[in-house]
N, C-alpha and C positions, 0 to 999 in steps of 0.2 A: 542308886538302887541297883542291886545285882540283877543279872539276867534271869536267875532262877526266880527272884521275887517278882520281876516283871511278867514272866510267863505265868506264874501262879495267879497274879492279878487278872491277866487275860483269861485264864481258865475259869477263874471264879466268876467273872462277868458273863462268860458264855454258859456257865453251869445253870444260871437262872433259867436260861432258855430251855435247857434239857429238862429241868424239873417241871416247868410249866407245860412243856409239850407232853410229858408222860401223864400229867394229871388230866390232860384234855383228851386222852385216847378213848374214853368211854363213848364218844360220839364223834363221827367224822363231821356231821353237820355243825356241831358246836365248834369243832376245830375250825371249820371254814368260816363260821359266823364270827368267832371271837379271836381268831389267831392274832390279829393286830393288838388285842388287849393283853395277850399272854406274854408278850415280849418285854424284857427289861428295857429301861430307857436308853441304854447305850448300844442296843442291837438294832440297826436299821436294815430291815430285810431287803429293801429295794433302793436303788440309787436315785430314783427320781419320783415316780408316781405309781402307786399300786395299781391304778386302773388306767394306765396310759394306753393300753391296747384298745380300750373302749372309746377313746377320744379321737377326733379328727387328727390327721397326720400332722397338721401345722402346729398342734399343741403338744406333740410328743417330744419330750426332751431327750437328748442323746445320753444313753447310758454309758458311763465312763468305765473303761477297762484299761487297756494299754494303748498308748500312742504308738509305740513300736512293740511288736510282739513277734520277735524272731527267736530262734533257739538260744542264742547267746546274748541277746540284748532286748530286755523288756524295760520300757520306760513308761511310768504311769501317765495316764491321760487326765491331767488335773483340770478342774473347772475354772476357766478364766474369770467367771462371774461369781466365784465363791464369795459369800457375804463377808468373810474376813478380809478380803482384798477390796471389795467394793466400798466398804466403810472407810477405807483409807485413801482411795484414789477416786477422784471425781473426773468427769469428762468435760472438757472445755468445748465450747462451740466454735464456730468459724471466727477467725481473727481478722477483723476488718480494718483496713488501713485508710483512715479518713482525716487524720489530724494534720497532714501536710498536703498542700495542693500540688498538682502536677499538670502541666498543660502540653507536654510533648510525649510522643510515643513513636515507635518505629514499625514500619512494614517493609520487610526486606531491607534494602539499603536506603530507604527513604525515611528521613526524619520528619515527622508530621506534627502539626499543631492541632490540638483538640479544640475546635471552634465551639463545640457545645459547652465545654467547661469555661472557656473564655467568656462566653455570654452569661452562663448561669452563675459562675463563681466570682467573676470579676466585673460583671455588668458591662462587658465590652472594653474595659479599661486595660488595654494591652498595647505595648509599644513594639517590642522586638525581643528576639532571643539570640544568644551566641553560644557556641560550643567550644570546648577544648578537647583535643584528643588525649587519651591516657595511654602511656607506653611504658614498657619495661625500662628500668633504670639503666644508666650507662655501664654499670658494673655487671650487668646481666645477672643480677641477684634476685632471689625470691623475696627479698625484704625491701626492695626499692622500686618506686615508680616515679614517673615524671609526667607533668602536663606539657602538652605542646602549645603552640601559639593559639591565641583566641581567633575564632573565625570571624568573618564579616557578619554584621547584624542581618537577621532575616525575619520577615513577618509572614512567611508562607512556607509551604512544604519544600524541602530541599533534598537533593541526592547527596549522600555522604560518600566522599572518595574512598576507594577500597582500602587504602592504607590506614584509614582511621577506624580501627576495630572497636575501640571503647571510647565513650564520650561522657563528659560532664557538661550539662546544659544549664545556663542561667537565663531566666526570662525576666523582663522588666515591664513595668506599666508607666503610663504617663504621669501618674500622681504619686506613686509610692516607691519608685525605684525598683530594686530587685524584689520580685514577688514569688519566684519559684526556682527550685533547683532540682535537677533530676540526673540520673545516670542511665546509660544505655549500652548494650552490647549489640554490635551490628555484624552479622555473619555474611561475608561475601567471599566468593572464590579468590584464592591467592594464586597468582600466575605461576610462581615457582613450585608451589605445592601441586598444582594441577598437572604441570609437565612431569614432575617426578612420579606422582601417583598413577597417571595414565600409563607411563612406561612400565612401572613395577607391576601394575595389575596385569598387563599383557604378559609379562614374564611369569607371573603367578599362574595364569590360565594355562600357559604352555607347560610349565614344570609339574604343576599339581593336578591340573584339570579337575577342579572341584565339581561335584555333581550339582551343587547349589552354591550361590554366593549370597549369604545373608548378612545384612547389616547387624551390628551388635550395639546395644546400649546397656551399660551396667549403672544402675542407680542405687546407691547405698543410703540408708537412713540410719543415723547414729542411735544406738542404745534402745532399740525396740525389740523386745522378745516376741516370739510367736504368740504367746498367750496375750501379751499386751496389745499386739496388733489386732487380735480378735476382739478384745474388749474396747479398744479406743478407735480403731480405723475400720469400723464396720462397713461403711459405704464403699470404701476402696476394696475391701476384701470381697464384698458381694459382687462388685463389678469385675474383679479379677476372675472369680469363679463362674459367674453367669454369662458375662459378655465376652470375656477373653479366653475362657477355658484354660486358665493358667494351671500349671502344675505346682502344687505346694509341697515343698520338701519338709515334712513334719518332723523328721529326725535329724534336722540340720544342727550339728553340735559344733560349737566353737572349739578351737584347738589351742588357744592361748588367752591371755588376759584382756588386753585392750585393743583399740582399733588397729594401730600400726602392726602389731604382731599377728593379727588375723587377716589383714589385707595382704601382707607379704606372701603368705602361703597361697592365697587366691591368685595373685598376679605374678608371682615368681615360681611357685611350686615348691618352695623350700621354707623351712623355718628361718627366722631372722638370723640366728647364729650360724646356720648352714650357708648363708649367702655371703658370709665374711664381714658382716657389720657388727659393731658393738658400740657401747657408749663413749669410748675414747675417740670415736670417729665422728662426733657430733658436729665438727666443723668441716666435714667433707660432704660434697654433694652426692646425690643419688643418681647422677647421670649415667654411670657405667653399668648399673645393675640390669639384668635381663627381664625387665617387666614385659608382660605379654602384649601390651599395646604396641611395643616395638615390632613384634611379629606381624601384627596387622598392618602397621605402617610399611614394613618391608614388602608386604604383599599388595601394596597399592591402595590401601584404605586411607581415607582422610581421617584424622584422629582429633578427638576433643578430650580435654581434661578440665573439670570444673569442680571447685569447692567453694563453700561459704566460710564464714568465721575464720579469716586468714591466720589469726594467731594460734588457732587450734588445728590447723591443717595437718593431714596425716604425716607428711614428710618434712614438716616445718617445726612442729612443736618439739622444742629441745633438740632440734636437728637443723641441718643446713639447707634442706630443700633441694631445688634443682638450679644449676647454673645455666643450663640450656633448657628451654621450655620442653616439657615431656611430650607435648602434643602440638599439632599444627594450630589448634585453637585452644588457648590457655587463658582462663579468665582471671588469673591472679592479679595482674595490674589493676583491673577494675575492682576486685575485692578489696585490695589495699586502699585504693582511693576512696571508696565508699566508707571504709572503716574510719578513716581520718576526718571525714566530713560529718561532724557530730550533729549539725543542725538538720540533717535530712532524716534522722532516725526517730522513731516513735514506737509505742507499744512494747516497751522493754527490749528495745533493740531488735525487733523482728520486722518492722516496717521501714522500707526505704521510700520516702515520699508517700505515694498512694498505692504501693505494691508490697506484698509480702516478700521478704528476701528469698524464701524457699521458692516462691512462684517465679521470681526472676531467673533462678537457676534452671527451673524446669522449662521456662520459656526459651532459654538459651539452647537447651537440648532439642526442643521442637523446631526452633529456627534452623539449627544445624541440620536436622533431618530433612527439613523442607528444602533447603538450598541444595543438598546432596541426595535428594530422593532417588535419583537414578544412577548414583555413583556410590561405590562401596565406602562405608564409613563405620568407624568405631568410636564409642563414647564411654568415658569413665567419669561418672559424676558422684560426688559424695557430699551429702547435706547433713550438717551437724547441729547448727545452733538451736533450731526449734525444739528438738527432742533430747538434746544432750543433758540439759539441767532440769528438765521438767517432764515427769511422766504424764501429767494431765494435758500438756500441749500436744501430745500425739493425737488427741481428739481434734485439735485445730488443724494439724497437718493432714488429717483425713480429707478435708475439703480441698486442699491444694493438690494432693495426689490424685484424687478422683477427677478433678477438672483436667489435670494433665493427661491422664489415661484416656478420658473421653475425647479430648481434642486430638490426641495422637491417633486414636482409632478413627475418628471422623475424617481426618486428613489422609487416611490410608497408609500410614507408615508401618502398621503391623503387617501389611501384606508381604513385606520382604525384610522384616526386622525381627531379631530375637531380642527380647528385653528381659533382663535379669534384675528384679527388684528384691532387695535384701537388706538385712542389717548385720552389723559386725558382731554384736553381742546384745544381751539384755541390759537392763538398768543395773549399774554397778555401785550405786551409793544409796544411802538412806537406811531406815530401820528395816524395811521389807527384805533387804538383802540377806539378813541373818536368819530369816525364816526358811523353811523347806521350799515353799512356793518361790521365794526370791532366789534361792540357789538354782532351782530348775530354770527359772526365767533367764537368769544371767547367762546360762550355758546354752540355751536354745533360742537363738535369734530367728526371725522369720526369713523365708526364702521362697520366692516365686519365679518361675520361668514361663515366659509367654512366647509362643512360636506362631509363625504365620499360619493362617487357616489351611493353606495348601500342604503344609508339612504333615498335618494329621492324615490327610488323604493319601499322600504319596509314600509315607514311611510308617505304616501301622506297627511294625515291630519295634521301632524306636519309641513310638508313643506308648506301646505296651510296657517297655522297659522303664520309661519315665514314670508311668503310673505305679509300677511295682516299687520303684525307688522312692516314691513319695512316702513310703512306709518303711524305709530302710535307714540305717545309720549313715549319715553323710557329713562331709566336712568341706572347708574351703579348698582343700586339695582336690576334691572332686570337681569343683567349679573350674579350677585351672585346667584339668584334663578335658572337661566339656568344652571350654572355650577353644582349645586346640582342635578338637573334633569339629567344631563349627567352622573354624578357619580352613581346615583341610577336609571339608565335608565330602564323604563318599557314600553316605546313606547306609553303610553296612552296620549290622547289629552283631558285634563281636562278643565273644565270651570274656568275662572279666576275670582277672587274676586276683584272687583274694589276698595274695601277698603284697600287692601294690598298695602303697599308701594312698595314692589318688586314683580314683576310678571314674571314668567319664560316665555321666548320667545317661548316656546313650546305651550303655551296657548294663545288663541286670547286675546290680550289686548282690553278691552272694548273701543268702539269708544267714549264713554262718559267720558273717563279719562281726568282729569284736572291736572294742576300743583299742586293743593292742594292734590289730590289723591296721586300723585307721590312724594309729599313732596319736591317740587322744590320751593324755596323761591321766592317771587315776583321779586327781582332784578336779578334773573337768568332765570326767566320764559319768553319765547319768544312767548307764545300764545297771540294773539291779543285780546284786550278787545273790545267787541261788543256792539253797541248801535243802536237801530232802529231810523231812521229819518222819518220825515213827507213825505210820498210818494207823496203828492200833492205840495210839496215845489218847488220853482223855481230851486234849485240845483238838485232835483230829476229829474225834466223834462229835464234839460240841460244834465245831465249824460245819461239819457235815449236816448235823441236825438243823442248824440255822439256814443252810441252803435249802433243805427240804421244806422247811416252814415257809420260805419265800415262794417256792413252787406251789405249795398249797394255798397260799394267799392269792396267787395268780388264778388258781383254779376255782376259787370261791364262787364266782358268778355261774359256774356250770357244775356245781357240786351235786346236782341231781343226775348228772350224766357221768361224771368222772369220779373215780375212787380217790380218797385221801391217801397220800403216799407216806411211807415210812422209810427211814434209813435202813438199808440192808447191810452195806459194807462201804468203808472208805478204803480205796485201793492205793491212793497216793496223795500226799500233801507236800507241796514245795513252798518253802518260805523264801521270800525275796525282800532284800533290804538294800538301801543305798550304801555305797562303800564308805568306810570310816573317813577317808580323806575328803570326800565331798561334804559330809556332815560337819566336819571340824574345820573346813577351810575358812580362813578369815581374810587374807590379803596376799598379794604378791608384791615384791619390790625388785625393780630392775628387769630389763628385758633380756639381757645377755650376761654381762659381768656381775658376779655375785648375785645371780638370780636366786631369790629366796621366796619360798612359800611359807606363809605364817598360818599356823593352825591354832584354834582356840577351843572353847567349849563346844561340845557336840550338840548340834541342833536336833530337836525332836523331829522325827520323820515317820511317815506311815510305814507299816510293815504289811506286806502283801502275802496272802496265802492263796495258792492255786490248788484246788482240791478236785480229785476225781472220785466219784462215788456211784453207787447203784442203789436203786429203791425197789420196794415191793409195795403192792403187787406189780408184776410185769417185768421186773429185772431191767428197768431202764438204766442206762449209764449216762451220767452227766459230768460236765466239767464246768467249774465256776471259780470266780475270784472273789475273795473277801479281803478287805483292807482294814487294818486296825490303825486308828489315828490316836496316838498317845496324847496329843495336845488337847483333845476333847474327850478322851477315854471312850471312844466309840468305834464299833465295828460297822462296816458298811459294805454291801454287796456292790461290786463294780462290774460294769459291762453286762452283756447278755450271758445267760446260762446256755451252754452248748449241749445238745443231745448227741452223744457220740456212738450210739448204736441205732440200728433201724427200729422204727416203731411199727412198721408193717400195718396190720389191721387193728392194732390195739386202740387207735384213736379215731376210728371211723365215725363215732357219734358226734364229733365236732368238726366244723369247717375252718375255724379260725386258725391261721397258720402259726401263730405264736403258741396257742394252747395245744395244738396237735402233738408237739414234741414233749409235752408234759402229761397229757391225759391218758389214763388207762380206763377204758369205758367199763362202767358197771355192768352194762348189757352189751356184749360185743355184736349183737344183732340189731342194735338200736340204729335207726336211720339218723343221719346227721341233722342236727338242729342248726338253723340259720343264725350264726353268730357274726358279729361285725368283724371285718377284716382289718 
């Protein structure tokens, strides 16, 4: 279909509205009473509810306009609960692990027996347990682990020697032999790490003299977009906002395709090809690359690196991994050992004995924070399996992350810890990916930053900048710069340089930032391309009349006080569309060598019109956004209509704050009627 034909169709659809509106001008009261009947089926005047202003606040839906609304980057605010999506994606409940019995657990460095389970599950038929330590293999490879010697039998709680960091435990009964197997991670201080860290931290304090020393935890969740986080992880999101006052970076845009190529910019501050790696080096380890956790280690921080799903790990999948452990506490030997012990897994390989694998990693983070609560520490954790292959299991993950955050808060770790909870990208597979919603979700993963309560009180300008940046275009490069500012924290709110690829979130990101500034390639960039249309065109007039009819529908309950409005003039119409490369993007191949972007058929996507108009009587000026969705051939008003000139005493006859910006009083001397706010 040609562009001219498409525009003609749009104009024809809107023309119905103009005809019906003109027919109704013989009576404003009839207009008010019947305006909803006069509209053609594909013109939806309001984005949610015509009478939402009359309902209690808890029932008012958010009217959707732009997620980002800066001069050079406007991203539509799509509805995560749109029926077209909810029909395809269901929400799973909590994933309970009960198919395998476990009778051991750890508290600090003590391995304990669960006497309650022994009595309830085994009827007291218990003989003893033994453990084997799990260690990195002799070649110091990320692909090899070994078991140490079997411990003495024990039938009571025991203290685990500090050199035994990871354990496999077998337990036996009198009657049936081996009855339970479990795996544990035990976090205890390491003498060499403590000596080194204490010395380096003293040097850090002397050289840098940071104003604050915050612990840092980065927790990544694979393949969860911002929109999917909203629809599937509702409890976690509510806790983040209401209990932790987290900063949500709504405009967080990925800069490359998969996990590896988005994590490297975050932790190295460079694209993969810039740091000198390519596919021919798949047999070389990543030991020498300048990952940011090394900066924290050199400053005297104890470090942790943890992942699940060892075959899919970030630096291991089709790569060599690390020959030297990247952190002081590195769970890979444990992950490898669990992966090879097939009899402990259940629930589609998500449960290890009686615990969710995701929960095991989050417990590891909590244990690490508890042991080093009063000593500086940094953790990098990335959790893949639960959400990588299933969109619905993000609903199950909700319970695990909520419990983790509650426990972390209850134990006081947030008092001196910055936690960054994020995803690498949205879902990259399945039929939804080819839709416009899917393309948006793939490019906008979720990102939250949680700071200690004292941070808000002591550094209000930084808090202000974080709030502003929550509605600015951001990338993994910005996280890299933010982490450096945390490590060398001075509390200063400096001015950002728009030409910098990465900008710390402590600095206000310029509103003029574009994808080019942030080095987001066109096929990843969601900022809409803008084009001014002829304000005198028929399409402009039709859109303007549709907006005015929406205003009149809002005024209907007070039609005895306020005049019906008519379109006087359209002064500006800006058309905004997604760029061609986003809409035709199909796939990418290779990260560096022969990197190829594959384009296919163009996906239908909404076209947004931002209109500025004036009405009579009263010469009020308004700005509004109308979206045309070609998939359902429907226009819809998005977001709130803005009054952009003063209404002074024109609306004295009403008190309602929403209606004041619309109302031109029939009787300017009329006393205000009590309307619901």
